[in-house]
C-alpha positions in Angstrom: 221.2 94.0 112.6 218.9 91.5 111.0 217.5 94.2 108.7 221.0 95.0 107.5 221.7 91.3 106.8 218.4 91.0 104.9 219.1 94.1 102.9 222.6 92.7 102.0 221.0 89.4 100.9 218.6 91.3 98.7 221.5 93.2 97.1 223.4 90.0 96.4 220.2 88.3 95.0 219.4 91.1 92.6 223.0 91.2 91.2 222.9 87.4 90.8 219.5 87.6 89.0 221.0 90.1 86.5 224.1 87.8 86.1 221.9 84.7 85.5 219.8 86.7 83.1 222.8 87.7 81.0 224.1 84.2 81.0 220.7 83.1 79.7 220.8 85.8 77.0 224.3 84.6 76.1 223.0 81.0 75.6 220.1 82.3 73.5 222.3 84.4 71.3 224.9 81.6 70.8 222.8 78.4 70.7 219.2 79.6 70.2 217.2 78.4 67.2 216.4 81.2 64.7 212.7 81.1 65.7 213.6 81.7 69.4 216.1 84.4 68.6 213.7 86.2 66.2 211.0 86.2 68.8 213.2 87.2 71.7 215.0 90.0 69.8 212.1 91.3 67.7 213.9 90.3 64.4 212.7 88.5 61.4 213.4 84.8 61.2 215.0 85.3 57.8 217.4 87.8 59.2 218.6 85.7 62.1 219.1 82.7 59.8 221.8 84.6 57.9 225.3 83.4 58.6 226.5 87.0 59.3 223.7 87.6 61.7 224.3 84.4 63.5 228.0 85.2 63.9 227.2 88.7 65.1 224.7 87.4 67.6 227.2 84.8 68.9 229.8 87.5 69.4 227.3 89.6 71.3 226.4 86.6 73.3 230.0 86.2 74.5 229.9 89.8 75.9 226.6 89.1 77.7 227.9 85.9 79.1 231.1 87.5 80.3 229.1 90.3 82.0 226.9 87.7 83.7 229.8 85.5 84.8 231.7 88.5 86.2 228.7 89.7 88.2 228.4 86.3 89.8 232.1 85.3 90.1 233.2 88.6 91.5 231.2 87.7 94.7 233.6 84.8 95.2 236.8 86.7 94.6 238.9 87.4 97.7 238.3 91.2 97.8 236.9 93.4 100.5 233.1 93.4 100.0 233.3 97.2 99.3 235.4 96.4 96.3 232.9 93.8 95.1 230.1 96.4 95.4 232.2 98.8 93.2 232.8 96.1 90.6 229.1 95.3 90.6 228.3 99.0 90.1 230.7 99.2 87.2 229.4 96.1 85.5 225.7 97.1 86.1 226.5 100.6 84.8 227.9 99.1 81.6 224.8 96.9 81.2 222.6 100.0 81.7 224.5 102.0 79.0 224.3 99.2 76.5 220.6 98.6 77.3 219.8 102.3 76.8 221.5 102.2 73.4 219.9 98.9 72.5 216.4 100.3 73.4 216.9 103.1 71.0 218.5 101.1 68.2 217.0 97.6 68.4 213.9 97.2 70.4 212.3 99.1 73.3 211.8 95.7 75.0 215.5 95.9 76.1 214.6 98.6 78.5 212.2 96.3 80.3 214.2 93.1 80.1 217.8 94.4 80.6 217.8 98.0 81.7 215.2 97.7 84.5 216.7 94.7 86.4 220.2 96.3 86.1 218.9 99.7 87.3 217.0 98.1 90.3 220.1 96.2 91.3 222.3 99.3 90.8 220.0 101.4 93.0 220.1 98.9 95.8 223.9 99.0 95.7 224.0 102.8 96.2 
């Protein structure tokens, strides 16, 4: 019984870590300084200083923030826990698909920073 409770706590912690990570990415994309954004996202500082790039990043930040908030807040909704697990699997699946695409189109670092944590959390939920 104790092993089951420990495993459940690990599942919850992994999902919360992914959620917190995406809230952090959101804050960086919306409020980060161009030097921070350029380093984090492997982009030139001149590019991220452009108005259009800043607007695009802020919009992307909203998506990351919403995913992070939903991962965390869904734990507190009054659903059966099996429903929460399914919601987490759906959200983590979305993160994995976007991270796979981002790894091919933006920077391979996304596979390590976003895909791997989401994949680990997803596998623990199966």
